C-alpha positions in Angstrom: 15.3 -8.5 10.1 12.5 -10.6 8.7 10.3 -9.2 11.6 10.9 -5.5 10.3 10.0 -6.7 6.9 6.6 -7.9 7.8 5.8 -5.3 9.7 6.8 -2.2 7.1 3.6 -2.4 5.0 0.9 -1.5 7.7 3.4 1.1 9.0 4.2 2.8 5.6 0.3 2.3 4.3 -0.4 4.8 7.3 2.2 7.2 6.5 0.6 7.2 2.7 -2.7 7.5 3.8 -2.4 10.2 6.3 -0.4 12.1 3.5 -3.4 11.3 0.8 -6.0 12.5 3.5 -4.1 15.6 4.5 -5.5 19.4 3.2 -2.8 22.2 4.5 -2.7 24.0 6.6 -4.2 21.7 9.2 -7.2 19.7 7.9 -7.6 15.8 7.6 -10.3 13.8 5.8 -12.2 12.1 8.6 -12.8 8.8 6.3 -8.8 8.6 5.9 -8.7 8.8 9.8 -11.2 5.8 10.0 -9.0 4.0 7.1 -5.7 4.7 9.9 -7.6 3.6 12.5 -8.6 0.4 11.1 -4.7 0.1 10.1 -3.9 0.5 14.0 -6.1 -2.0 14.9 -5.1 -4.3 12.5 -1.0 -3.9 13.7 -2.6 -4.4 17.1 -4.8 -7.2 17.0 -3.4 -9.1 13.6 -6.5 -10.7 12.3 -5.8 -13.1 9.2 -8.9 -12.5 7.5 -8.8 -8.5 7.7 -5.2 -8.4 6.7 -5.8 -10.2 3.7 -8.4 -8.1 2.5 -6.4 -5.0 3.8 -3.6 -6.4 1.4 -5.6 -7.4 -1.5 -7.4 -3.9 -1.8 -4.0 -2.5 -1.3 -2.9 -4.4 -4.3 -5.7 -3.9 -6.6 -5.5 0.2 -5.6 -2.0 -0.4 -6.7 -3.1 -1.6 -10.1 -5.3 1.1 -10.4 -2.6 3.7 -9.8 -0.5 1.6 -12.8 -3.5 2.2 -15.0 -3.7 6.1 -13.7 0.1 6.5 -14.4 -0.2 4.8 -17.8 -3.4 6.8 -18.9 -1.5 10.1 -17.8 1.4 8.9 -19.8 -0.6 8.4 -22.7 -1.8 11.8 -22.9 1.4 13.1 -23.5 1.7 14.2 -27.7 5.4 13.2 -27.4 8.3 12.2 -24.5 9.6 15.2 -23.1 11.3 15.6 -19.9 8.0 15.8 -18.0 6.7 12.6 -19.3 10.3 11.0 -18.4 9.9 12.5 -14.9 6.3 11.0 -14.6 7.5 7.5 -15.3 10.5 7.9 -13.4 8.7 8.9 -10.4 5.8 6.9 -10.9 7.0 3.5 -11.7 9.4 3.0 -8.8 6.3 4.1 -6.5 4.4 1.6 -8.3 6.9 -1.2 -7.8 7.3 -0.4 -3.9 3.7 -0.6 -3.7 3.2 -3.7 -5.2 6.2 -5.3 -3.2 4.4 -4.0 -0.1 1.3 -5.1 -0.6 2.6 -8.5 -1.5 4.6 -9.2 1.6 1.2 -7.9 3.2 -0.6 -10.8 1.6 1.9 -13.2 2.4 2.2 -12.0 5.9 -1.3 -12.9 6.5 -1.9 -15.9 4.1 1.0 -18.1 4.0 3.7 -16.9 6.7 0.7 -17.4 9.3 -0.6 -20.5 7.7 3.1 -22.0 8.0 3.0 -20.9 11.5 0.0 -22.3 12.4 1.1 -25.7 10.9 4.4 -25.8 12.7 2.5 -25.1 16.0 0.3 -28.2 15.2 
């Protein structure tokens, strides 16, 4: 079970990036394809430094998402159904992304450090 949880962030991040770069009917932004390629290489080779950089960037983008979410919420003059829906969808998505980025940072910082100590 721990193995699945530690692999989950990269795969979900690939799905999110694919959805962000997709424009109908069938066009994908080449920049997003490059980022997906980097993530696939990270899954294959498990580079610690690149993993930490990707996890940290993922966390920072998630913090930016929280700022955008709160800014969008502040534009409502009154709390109506649309404002509640924005928060009810945005906050759980933000929490999921924070958890996944934290797992990614844990995986490449603490978990690999513990494994290296056990091997010594």
